[in-house]
N, C-alpha and C positions, 0 to 999 in steps of 0.2 A: 508504472501503474499497471501491474499485471493482475491485480486482485479484482475479481468481479464485484465484490461488495464495495470496494473503494470507488470503482467506476460508477456504480449505481448511486452511492451516497454523494459523490461529487456532482453527478448529473442532477440529482434531487435538490442539492444545495443551490446549484445555479438556477434551476427552475423556480425554486421557492424564493430566492433573492429577487429575481426579476418579477415574479408574481406579487410579492409583498411590496416592492418598490413602486410598481405601476399602480397597484390597487390603492396604496396609501396616498400617492399623489393624486389619483383620480378622486378619491374620497375628499381630500382637502380642497381640491378645485371645486367640486360639487358643493361642498359645505360653504365655501367662500361665495359662490354664485347665489346660493339660497339665502345666505345671511345678508349679502348686499341687496338682494331683491326685497327681503323683508325690511331692511333699513330704508330703501327707496320708497316702499309702499307706506311706511310710517311717516316719512317726510312729506309724501303726497297728501296724507291726511292732515298734516299740520298746515300745508299751504291752503288746502280747502278751508281749514279753520280761519286762517288769516283773511281769505276772501270773504268769508261770512262776517267777520268781525270788523272789517275795514269800513270807514266812513269817508266818502270823497266829497270835498267841498267844491263850490262853483269854480274856484280858482285852480283846482286840480290838486290841492294839498290833501294828505291822507292822515287820518287819526284813528288810533285803535286804543280802546280802553284796556288797561293792563289786566283787569280781571277777566277780560274776554280772550286773552291769549290762549292758543290751543295747548301750550305746554308751560307749566309753572316755571320751568328752568329758564325760560326766556326773560323772566323778571330779575334773575340773579346775575350780577356782573361776572363775566368770564366763567359761566357755568358749563360751557361746552355745547349749548344749543343756542343758535343765533338766527335772527330773522331780519330781513331787509326788503324794502320795496323801492324800486327805482322807476323814474318817469321816462318820458320819451327821449330825452337827451342823456339818458343814463345817469341823471343826477339822483342822488339819494333823497327820497321823499319821506322815508320813515325807517327807523331801525328799533329793534327791541332793546330794552334796558340792559340786556346781557352783552350787547355789542357796543364796543367803544368807538369803532371807526367804520370801515367797510369790509365786506366779504370779498375774497379773491374770485370774483366771477365776472369776467370781462365779456363784452359783446352782447348782442341781442339775439334771442332765439325767435324762431317763427311763432306767430300767434297760434296758441293752442299746443305748442310743442313742449314736451317734457325733456329736460336735459339733466342727466345724473353723471357727475364727475368726481374724481378724487383730486384734492388740491393740497399743496404743502404751503404753510404760512409760518412766518417767524413768530407772530404774535399769538395766534390761536392754535398753532400746531397743525398736525394733519387733520383734514376735514373731508367729510362727504358733503358735496354741494348739489342741491336740487333746485332747478330754475323752471319757472313756468310763466309764459308771456300771455297776457290777456288784453282785450280792448274794452274800455268802459265808455259809455255815453255820458258825458258830463251834463250837469243841469243846463249848461249853456248850449247844449245841443252838439258839442264838439266830440268827435270820437277819438279817444286818446289811448295809447298803448302803455301798459304797466308791466313791470317784471317783478314777480315775487320770488325771493331767494331764501332758502333755508340752509344753514350750515350746521353740521352735526359732527362733533369731535370723533376721530377714529381711534383715540388712545385706548378706550375700553374695548373697542372692537378688536384692535390688534393684540391686546393683552389676552383676551379670551381666545383669539385664534391661535396664539403661541402656546397657550396652555393645552388647548385641544390637540394641536399638532404634536406637541411633545407626548401627551398621553396616548395618542393614536399610534405614534411610532413605537413607543414602549410596548403597547399591547400587541401590535402586529409582529414586532421582532420576537417577543416572548412566545407568541403563538407559533411563529415560524420555527423557533428553536425546539419547542415541544413537538411540533410536527416532524421535524428532522430527527429528533430522538426516537419518535415512534417509528419512523421509517427505518432507522438503524436497527431497532429491536426486531421489526418485522423481517428485515433482511437477514439478521443473525439467525432468526428462527427458520426462515425459508431456505437459507443456504446451509443450514447445519447438516443436512444429509450429504451435501457435497464435501464438507470438511471431514465428516465422519468417513466418507468413502476414501478420501485422500489418506487419512490415518490408517485405514485398513489396508490400502495398497502398500503403504510403507511397511506395515507389519508383514504383509505377504513377501515383500522384497527382502526383509530381514529374516524371514523364516519363522516368525512367531505365529503366523496365521496360515492356514492351508488354503482357504478360498474366501470369496466375498459372501456375506449373508444374503439370503433370498428376501428377507423382510425389508425391502427398500421402497421408496415412493415409486408409483407407476411409471413416472417419467424416466427414472434411472434403471428400472428393471431390465430393459433390453441391453443397456450398457453393461450392467453387472453380470448378466447371464453370459454375454459374449466374452467378457473378461475371464469368467470361470472356465468357459470352454477353452479359451486360449491357454490358461494356466494348466488345465488337464493335458492339453496337447503338448505343451512344453515339457511337462514332467515325463510324459510318455516318450517324447523325443530324446530327452536326456538319458532316460533309462535304456532305450534301444541303442543309443550312441555308445554308452558305456559297455553294454553287452557286446556290441560289435567290436569295440576295441579289445575287450577281453578275449573274444573268440579269435581275433586276429593274432593277438599275442600268443595264445595257446597253440594256434595252428603253426606259428613260426618256431615255437620252442622245440617241437618234435624234430623237424629237419636239422635244427642246429645241434640238438643232442646227438643225432646220428653222426653228424660231422665230427663231433668231439670223440665219439667212440671209434670212428675210423682212424683218428689221430693216435688214440691209445693202442690200437691193434696194428697199425701200419707204421708207427714210429715216424710220423710227419708232424713235428711241433708247429711248423708254419701254418698248417691247416687248422690246428686248434687256435692259434693266435687270431687267424682271420675269422674263425667261428665266434670267438669271444668278441671280436670287434663288431661283427654283424649283430650279435646279441645286444651290445651296448647301443648301436645305432638304431636298431628296431625299438628298443626300450625308450630311447630318447624321443623318437618321432611319435610314438604312441602317446607318451606323456605330454609332448608338446601339442599334439592335436587335441588332447583332452584339456590342456590348459587354455587352448584358444577358444573354448566355449564359455559363454558368459553364464555365471551362476546367479540367476534371478530369484530362485526359490530356495536359498540356502538357509539352513537352521543355524543360528549363532552357536559358536563353541567357545570354550574358555581359551583365553590367550595363553595361559600359563600351563595348563594340563598337558597338551601335546608336547610342549618343550620338555616337560618333566619325563614323559615317556621316552623321548629320544635320548635324553641325558642318561637315564637308567640303562638303556641299551648300549650306549657308547662306553659307559663305565666298564661294562663287561668286555667289550671288544678291545678296548685300549687300557685294560687294567694294569698292564706292565709299565705303561708310561706314567701311571699315577697322576692323571690329570684331575685338577680340582675345578668343579663346576659350581657356579653361583647363579641360581635362578631367582632373580629379583623382579620378575614380571608381576604386574598387578593382577592378583587373582580375581578381582572383582570385574575385570574387563572381559567382555565377550565380543567376538568379531564374527560377522556373517561370512565365514570362509569354511569350506568343506574340510572336515577333519583330515581326510587323505591329503588334500593340498597343503594344509598347514604342517602336517607331518613331513611331507616332501620338502617343503621350504626349510624347516628346522633341521631335518636330516642332512640335506646337502650342505647347509652353511656350517653346522656344528661339526660334521665329519671332516670338512675341509680344515677347520681349525685344529682338530685332533691330528689329522694326517700330516700337516705341515709343521709339526714340532711344538705346538702350544702346550704349556703345562698348566695354564689357568685360563678358563673361559667364563665370561660373565654376561648374563642376559639382563637387560633392564628396559623399562618403558616409561613414557611420559606423554602427556597431552599438552601440546603447545599450539596456540592460535588456530584452534579448530582441526588439528591433525594429531593422529596417534603415531608416536615414534617408538619403534622397537630397535634396540641396539644390541649387537653381538660383538663383544670385544674379547680379544685374546692377547697373550704376551708372546706370540710367535714372531717369526721374522718379518711379518707384515707383507704388504703387496709391493711388488717392484714399481718404482717410479716410472711414470710414462705408460703403464699398462692398465691403469684403473678402468678406463672405458673399454679397453679391448677384452678384459677378462670376462665380461658378461656376454661375450659372443661365443657361439658354439664352437667347440674344438680348440679354444685358446687356453693354454695352461701356463701357469707361472713357473712350475717345476716339473720337468719331464722325467725326473727320477722316480716319481711315484706312479703307481698304476692309475688308469682312468683315461677317459676320452675327452675331458674338459667340457662336460655338458651340465654339471651340477649348478654352477652359478647362472648359466644361461637359462636353464629351466626354472630356477627359482625367480630370476628376473621376470620371465614371461608370466609366471603364476601371479606374482605380486602386481604386475601391470594389469592383468586380467581383472583384478579386484579393484581397479582404480587407484592403485598406489605406485610407489617408486622404490627401487632398490639401488642404493649407492654404496660405493666402496671408498674407504679412506683409511688413514693411519690413526690408531687410537692414541689416547693421551699417554699411555705407558710405552709407546713405541711399537706395539704390535699392529694387528689389523682391526678395523672396525667396519662392520656391515650394518647399514642403517636401512630399515624398512619404514616407510611412511604411508599411512592410510588416512583418508578423510574421516573425520569423526562421524559424519552422517552415514558412514558405512558400518558403524559399530553401534551396539546397544548399551 
């Protein structure tokens, strides 16, 4: 999870989920409390209606005229609204026409105390039960306790609650999804300068852009200005480094030329041989030092064009050998490698093929699993078995009968590694040698 936008979206999704869940549960609980309170207050009113409509005889019996009932549903059997009055011994003194037996309300409450409960019954289903205990002074002068009980079915209440809960959850989840989408759009818009900056840095690395633009958000300006300063400094450093290497090479060439002239005039061939060897060693180390520097600001070049230049040159040098070259490299591919380095790689590898007896040399390329592969195949004697890994070391030669210091393969190997690739040696399908160069695709355009 290295993406900033992914982290922010995940954090927002977690916060929204918690917020929506807690808020929805809180709303449902509050609505339940308010609904039950409203139902309790309505049942209180019905009990007050029963108190007003009840007539108590001298013997303690109670009678209520049906038309005086506080709720017409009390007159309909199994209507869902039930009423009952109990005496001192919890015996049933009166019940509404809607009630066939007794309500599930056991025990006596204190005089003047309201009791509101939920009850489950097999006959009447889930009920709200409200009880109220009072004392009446009978005509006989006796003070008697009575308990008024109202039962109200919860079926309609539960159905309404389920519908409200379902609609509320759908609404809250929809709002959360819309809010999360809005946050995603805001993040995409807010982080677009960073993504644009990342693309521009890739363009600088590949060589298609010289520097970062100045018209960036204020928060990014210090970063882009410092990066531009670093880029300018790196370009200057690379230029000075190359100039220093060129100056060093030029300074050493003159003394070596003098040594060669001494050989010609003094007749000392061993001196010339040593001078040539020193020239090769100096050239190798200068090129090796140059290869060791990373190319961060390289302009992409064609993969095929430098190879064609080397092939044309080698055709002239080895025209007597009548070598046939096939350049099958993809002309549409460009690679962020400096032209001089690519010429050096092709030159070393193709010249080796010509030097060691090949009459046919073929170059090809392909992209496999995110990597660019360049193959150089020839029909020469191939590489000696057991020396494939050693041949890319400096000074190791497969055939000492030919001139050279054994630095071409080693230098090409170091150049390829410097650009994040690999160079391997193998036998080709035709029995000759195969040199494979592999570069990551993200290093090419």
